[in-house]
C-alpha positions as CSV (number, residue, x, y, z in Angstrom):
1,M,102.4,25.7,108.7
2,I,99.0,25.2,110.4
3,L,99.3,24.2,113.9
4,Q,96.0,22.8,115.3
5,S,95.3,22.3,119.1
6,R,92.0,21.7,121.2
7,A,91.9,25.3,121.8
8,I,93.1,28.7,121.1
9,W,93.0,31.8,123.4
10,A,93.9,34.8,120.9
11,S,92.9,37.6,122.9
12,K,90.3,38.3,125.5
13,G,86.9,37.5,124.2
14,N,88.4,35.3,121.3
15,L,88.8,31.7,122.8
16,I,88.2,29.2,119.8
17,A,87.4,25.4,120.5
18,D,89.3,23.2,118.1
19,G,91.3,25.9,116.6
20,A,94.1,26.5,113.9
21,V,96.7,29.1,113.6
22,R,98.5,29.5,110.2
23,I,101.7,30.7,110.1
24,R,103.7,32.3,106.9
25,G,107.4,33.4,107.7
26,E,107.3,35.3,110.8
27,R,103.9,36.3,110.8
28,I,100.4,35.1,111.7
29,A,98.3,34.7,108.1
30,E,95.1,33.3,109.8
31,V,93.4,32.2,113.2
32,G,90.4,30.3,113.6
33,A,88.6,27.1,113.7
34,R,90.4,23.8,112.6
35,G,87.3,23.0,110.1
36,D,87.7,26.3,108.3
37,M,91.3,26.3,107.6
38,A,92.2,23.7,104.7
39,P,95.7,23.2,104.2
40,E,97.4,24.7,101.1
41,A,99.1,22.6,98.4
42,G,102.1,20.9,100.4
43,E,101.4,23.1,103.5
44,P,102.8,21.2,106.7
45,V,99.6,20.8,109.3
46,V,100.9,20.0,112.9
47,D,98.3,18.8,115.2
48,L,99.3,19.6,118.8
49,G,96.3,17.3,120.2
50,D,95.1,18.1,123.5
51,S,96.6,21.7,124.0
52,I,96.3,25.3,124.4
53,I,97.9,28.0,122.1
54,F,98.2,31.5,123.3
55,P,100.2,34.6,123.0
56,A,103.8,34.5,124.1
57,F,104.0,36.7,127.4
58,V,105.3,40.3,127.2
59,N,107.4,41.2,130.1
60,A,107.1,45.1,130.6
61,H,110.0,45.2,133.0
62,C,113.0,42.6,133.8
63,H,116.4,43.0,134.9
64,L,118.0,40.0,133.1
65,D,121.5,40.9,134.2
66,Y,120.4,40.3,138.3
67,S,119.5,36.9,137.4
68,G,122.2,35.4,139.3
69,L,121.0,37.3,142.5
70,A,118.5,34.9,143.8
71,G,118.4,34.6,147.4
72,E,121.4,36.9,147.7
73,L,119.8,39.9,149.2
74,S,116.9,40.5,152.0
75,P,114.2,43.2,151.8
76,G,116.3,45.1,154.9
77,T,114.7,47.3,156.8
78,S,114.1,50.0,154.4
79,F,114.2,50.2,150.6
80,A,117.5,52.4,150.9
81,D,118.8,49.3,152.8
82,W,118.4,46.9,150.1
83,L,119.9,49.5,147.8
84,D,122.8,49.5,149.8
85,Q,123.0,45.7,149.6
86,I,122.7,45.5,145.5
87,V,125.3,48.2,145.2
88,S,127.8,46.6,147.2
89,I,127.3,42.9,145.4
90,K,127.2,44.7,142.3
91,Q,130.7,45.9,142.7
92,S,132.1,42.4,143.2
93,L,130.5,40.9,139.9
94,T,132.5,40.7,136.8
95,H,131.4,41.4,133.4
96,D,131.2,37.6,132.9
97,D,128.7,37.4,135.4
98,Y,126.5,40.1,134.1
99,E,126.8,38.4,130.6
100,A,125.8,34.6,132.3
101,A,123.1,36.2,134.3
102,W,121.8,37.8,131.1
103,L,121.5,34.8,129.0
104,A,120.4,32.8,132.1
105,G,117.3,35.1,132.6
106,A,116.7,34.9,129.0
107,D,116.3,31.1,128.9
108,M,114.1,31.5,132.2
109,L,111.6,33.6,130.2
110,L,111.9,31.4,127.0
111,S,111.0,28.2,129.0
112,T,107.9,30.0,130.6
113,G,106.6,31.2,127.6
114,C,107.8,34.8,127.4
115,G,108.5,36.3,123.9
116,T,109.1,39.9,124.4
117,V,110.8,41.5,127.2
118,A,111.5,45.2,128.2
119,N,115.1,45.1,130.0
120,I,116.6,47.4,131.9
121,E,120.2,47.1,130.5
122,S,122.6,48.4,133.6
123,V,125.6,47.7,131.7
124,P,126.3,50.0,128.6
125,G,127.4,48.3,125.3
126,M,126.5,44.6,126.6
127,Y,123.0,44.2,124.9
128,A,124.5,44.4,121.4
129,S,126.9,41.2,122.2
130,M,124.0,39.5,124.1
131,A,121.2,40.0,121.5
132,P,122.2,37.5,118.9
133,Q,122.9,34.9,121.5
134,T,118.9,34.5,122.6
135,P,115.8,34.3,120.3
136,L,113.9,36.2,122.8
137,Q,112.9,39.5,121.8
138,V,114.8,41.7,124.0
139,C,113.6,45.3,124.2
140,P,116.9,47.4,125.6
141,F,116.4,50.4,128.0
142,I,119.7,51.7,128.8
143,E,119.7,52.6,132.5
144,L,120.6,56.2,133.2
145,I,121.7,57.9,136.4
146,A,122.8,61.5,136.7
147,Y,122.0,62.9,140.4
148,H,124.6,65.6,139.9
149,S,124.1,68.4,137.3
150,E,127.6,67.8,135.5
151,D,126.2,64.4,134.7
152,E,123.6,65.1,132.9
153,T,125.1,65.5,129.6
154,D,126.9,62.2,129.7
155,A,123.5,60.7,130.3
156,I,122.2,61.8,127.4
157,E,125.2,61.0,125.2
158,L,125.1,57.4,126.7
159,A,121.6,57.2,125.7
160,Q,122.1,58.3,122.1
161,S,125.2,56.1,121.7
162,E,123.0,53.2,123.0
163,L,120.5,54.0,120.8
164,V,122.5,53.9,117.4
165,A,123.8,50.5,118.5
166,N,120.9,48.8,119.5
167,K,118.2,49.9,117.3
168,P,118.9,47.7,114.2
169,L,119.0,44.4,116.6
170,A,115.9,45.0,118.6
171,L,112.3,44.9,117.8
172,R,111.9,48.3,120.0
173,V,114.7,50.5,122.1
174,G,114.0,52.4,124.8
175,V,115.5,55.0,127.5
176,S,115.4,54.2,131.5
177,P,116.2,57.2,133.8
178,H,116.6,55.1,136.7
179,A,114.3,56.8,139.1
180,P,113.6,60.3,140.1
181,Y,115.8,60.2,143.2
182,T,118.8,59.2,141.1
183,M,118.3,61.8,138.5
184,T,118.3,65.3,138.6
185,P,115.2,67.3,137.9
186,E,116.9,68.8,134.6
187,G,118.1,65.6,133.7
188,L,114.2,64.1,133.9
189,N,113.3,66.6,131.7
190,A,116.3,66.1,129.2
191,L,115.5,62.5,129.0
192,A,111.8,62.6,128.5
193,M,112.7,65.1,125.4
194,F,115.0,62.7,124.0
195,A,112.6,60.1,124.3
196,D,109.9,62.1,122.5
197,E,112.4,63.1,120.0
198,H,113.4,59.8,118.7
199,L,110.0,58.4,119.4
200,L,111.1,56.1,122.0
201,P,109.2,54.7,125.2
202,M,110.6,55.6,128.4
203,S,110.5,53.4,131.6
204,I,111.2,55.0,135.1
205,H,111.1,53.3,138.6
206,L,108.4,55.5,140.3
207,A,106.7,55.9,143.4
208,E,108.1,52.4,144.3
209,S,108.8,52.7,148.1
210,N,108.0,54.5,151.3
211,D,111.3,55.7,151.5
212,E,111.3,57.5,148.1
213,W,107.7,58.9,149.2
214,D,109.2,60.2,152.4
215,M,112.4,61.8,150.6
216,F,110.0,63.6,148.2
217,A,106.7,64.5,150.1
218,H,108.7,65.1,153.4
219,G,112.2,65.8,152.6
220,A,113.2,63.0,155.3
221,G,113.9,59.5,155.6
222,P,116.6,56.9,155.0
223,L,116.8,57.6,151.2
224,Y,116.9,61.2,151.6
225,D,119.9,60.5,153.7
226,T,121.7,58.4,151.5
227,M,121.1,60.4,148.3
228,S,122.3,63.4,150.2
229,S,125.2,61.7,151.5
230,L,126.0,61.0,147.7
231,G,126.3,64.9,146.8
232,R,122.8,64.8,145.3
233,V,121.1,68.4,145.6
234,M,118.0,68.0,148.0
235,D,116.2,71.2,147.5
236,D,113.6,69.4,145.3
237,C,112.6,67.3,148.2
238,G,109.7,67.7,150.4
239,K,107.6,69.7,147.9
240,G,105.1,66.5,146.9
241,T,104.6,63.2,145.9
242,P,107.2,61.3,143.3
243,V,104.7,61.5,140.9
244,Q,104.1,65.2,141.3
245,H,107.9,65.8,141.5
246,L,108.1,64.0,138.2
247,A,105.3,66.2,136.3
248,K,106.7,69.2,137.7
249,A,110.4,68.4,136.3
250,A,108.3,67.9,132.9
251,G,109.6,64.2,133.3
252,F,107.0,62.3,131.5
253,S,107.5,61.5,127.9
254,K,105.0,60.9,125.5
255,H,105.3,56.9,125.9
256,T,106.1,56.2,129.9
257,L,106.3,53.4,131.6
258,A,105.7,54.1,135.3
259,V,107.2,50.8,136.8
260,H,106.1,49.9,140.5
261,A,103.7,53.0,141.3
262,N,103.3,51.4,144.5
263,R,102.1,54.4,146.7
264,L,99.9,57.0,145.1
265,I,97.3,59.4,146.1
266,D,94.2,60.2,143.6
267,A,95.9,63.1,142.3
268,D,98.9,61.1,141.2
269,V,96.7,58.5,139.7
270,E,94.8,61.4,137.9
271,M,98.3,62.5,136.5
272,L,99.1,59.3,135.4
273,Q,95.8,59.0,133.4
274,R,96.4,62.7,132.0
275,V,99.5,62.2,130.8
276,G,98.7,58.6,129.4
277,A,101.2,56.6,131.5
278,N,101.5,52.9,131.5
279,V,101.9,51.2,134.9
280,V,103.9,48.3,135.0
281,H,103.0,46.2,138.2
282,C,105.5,43.3,139.7
283,P,103.4,41.4,141.8
284,R,106.0,38.9,143.1
285,S,108.8,41.8,143.9
286,H,105.6,43.7,145.6
287,A,105.2,41.1,147.8
288,W,108.6,40.6,148.8
289,F,109.1,44.1,149.8
290,R,105.7,44.0,151.8
291,H,104.4,47.0,150.1
292,A,101.0,47.8,150.8
293,N,98.2,46.7,148.4
294,F,98.6,47.4,144.9
295,D,96.2,50.3,143.5
296,Y,94.8,48.2,140.5
297,N,91.2,49.6,141.1
298,R,91.9,53.2,141.3
299,L,94.3,52.9,138.5
300,A,92.1,50.5,136.3
301,K,88.7,52.7,136.9
302,A,91.0,55.8,135.5
303,G,91.7,54.2,132.6
304,V,95.5,53.6,133.1
305,N,96.9,50.6,130.8
306,I,98.2,48.1,133.6
307,C,100.5,45.7,132.4
308,L,102.9,43.1,134.2
309,G,106.7,42.7,134.9
310,T,108.8,40.1,136.5
311,D,111.5,42.7,137.8
312,S,114.7,40.8,138.8
313,L,115.6,37.9,141.1
314,A,117.4,40.2,143.2
315,S,114.1,41.4,144.6
316,T,111.8,38.5,144.7
317,G,113.1,35.9,147.4
318,G,114.7,32.8,147.9
319,E,111.8,30.4,146.3
320,T,112.9,32.0,142.9
321,A,115.7,29.4,142.8
322,V,113.3,27.2,141.7
323,T,110.7,29.2,139.9
324,G,113.2,31.8,138.3
325,L,111.4,34.6,136.2
326,S,107.9,33.9,135.3
327,V,105.2,35.4,133.9
328,F,102.9,32.5,135.1
329,S,104.3,33.4,138.6
330,E,103.4,37.0,138.5
331,M,99.8,36.0,137.5
332,Q,99.7,33.8,140.1
333,E,100.6,36.3,142.9
334,F,98.4,38.9,141.6
335,S,95.4,36.4,141.3
336,R,96.1,35.7,144.9
337,N,95.6,39.7,146.0
338,Y,93.0,40.1,143.5
339,P,90.7,36.7,143.3
340,Q,87.9,38.7,141.7
341,L,89.9,39.8,138.6
342,S,89.1,37.6,135.6
343,C,91.5,35.4,134.4
344,E,91.1,36.9,130.8
345,D,92.0,40.6,132.4
346,L,95.1,39.0,134.0
347,L,96.2,37.5,130.7
348,Q,95.8,40.7,129.0
349,M,98.0,42.5,131.3
350,A,100.7,39.7,130.4
351,T,100.3,40.0,126.8
352,V,98.6,42.9,124.8
353,N,98.7,45.4,127.5
354,G,102.5,44.9,127.7
355,A,102.7,45.4,124.1
356,V,100.6,48.4,124.0
357,A,103.1,49.9,126.7
358,L,106.2,49.2,124.4
359,G,104.6,50.7,121.4
360,L,104.1,47.3,120.0
361,G,100.2,46.9,120.2
362,N,99.9,46.0,116.5
363,E,102.9,43.7,116.5
364,V,102.5,41.1,119.4
365,G,100.5,40.0,122.4
366,V,97.7,38.9,120.4
367,L,97.0,36.0,117.9
368,K,95.7,37.8,114.9
369,E,96.4,37.9,111.1
370,G,99.7,40.1,110.6
371,F,101.1,39.9,113.8
372,I,104.4,38.6,114.8
373,A,103.9,34.9,115.1
374,N,104.8,34.8,118.9
375,M,102.8,32.0,120.8
376,A,102.9,29.4,123.6
377,V,101.6,26.2,123.9
378,I,100.4,24.2,127.1
379,P,99.1,20.5,127.6
380,Y,95.2,20.7,128.3
381,S,92.3,18.2,127.7
382,D,89.6,19.7,130.2
383,I,86.9,21.8,129.1
384,V,86.9,25.1,126.6
385,S,85.4,27.5,128.9
386,N,88.4,26.6,131.6
387,V,91.0,27.5,129.2
388,P,92.1,31.1,130.4
389,E,92.4,29.6,134.2
390,A,94.3,26.9,133.0
391,I,97.1,29.0,131.3
392,V,97.0,31.8,134.6
393,Q,97.5,28.6,136.9
394,H,100.1,26.7,134.5
395,D,103.1,26.1,137.0
396,C,105.6,24.4,134.8
397,P,107.9,25.2,131.6
398,V,105.5,25.7,128.6
399,G,104.9,22.8,125.8
400,M,106.4,24.9,123.0
401,L,107.2,28.3,122.3
402,M,107.4,29.9,119.1
403,I,109.0,33.7,118.3
404,E,109.0,35.2,114.7
405,G,107.3,31.5,113.4
406,K,110.0,29.7,114.7
407,R,110.5,27.2,117.6
408,V,112.6,28.5,120.2
409,F,111.7,26.1,123.1
410,S,109.8,22.9,123.4
411,R,109.2,19.8,125.1
412,I,107.2,18.3,122.5
413,D,109.1,16.5,120.0
414,S,106.8,16.5,117.2
415,I,106.5,20.0,116.4
416,V,107.7,21.2,112.8
417,D,110.0,24.2,112.8
């Protein structure tokens, strides 16, 4: 099948006017100018008219099962206060609540052009039953918590069982030690080694809040008090930044996604670069918690791969009841804070950078021969040079989304499956 459109944004620096994409099965066979792509005998050709085709987004961090919590929490007086709120609310949720929220979140992402998402799975065993119910390429990262030494073995065993159950179903499987403050140093090291042994990406909430900073840098603060009251041994606190703590614990894997990284010193940026970590920024969550400016410039200058995530609707404010999970909204929030960043660079953060972070840099995030045919379409009739800005500023559902060469969401009646 050939899809034709007014413009194709295939990747940074590859904007094609009057373009076409040939799809064979689940893969892209060719991308180029319409006039250079003659249909083969019997090959369907679909002219999308005044529209843009671009790579489906790669969301590098999400909590689908919190999609029912929009407007239910407040930033609180501290990050520890917000943690208390979400722990309390989760105690009232049923398994059916989690499943309904997971599917609702998946639908939100599909309607807004996302093809692949790194999802933190907080309910063991749920992914295997949910994955067949959505065409979204959900990459499950089982969330692991072990702040008592006796829980470390259980965490490894859970990671192993989830890997066995989920690997046949997913494009990519990962592990997610929740955060340095909810893990022992030994547990962090064990999970990093597990990830490396099985060639898995590892995602961890890192340097997310001032409370986390105070806990590790100063051995004090609300989060320190909370974790101490839960029986966590605190003798690893007051000795350095959260990034330094993770490094000292040998808790970086060879393929780490450091989620948030909201408070860093120069030495932290250097460490993230040295270990080859990817940083996942979640702009709306960052704004909702009123964190200080994200360190984009220092991280980018150091050559750290920076990508975008939506985080969850438990930490993005009341307006998300309308907008839901949307990479478009994340790009727009980022653009408001970094207007000097080109739209093409921002689109890279939402596509290929996320793919690279997940170890899928040769599979998704770019429209290119041999890549999986994940692509989105939005209407557009303006000049071609404005295409990147038009994608970033799009503020409603996409016209169409294809995943693995199949239409999975559409507001266009004439698309051929």
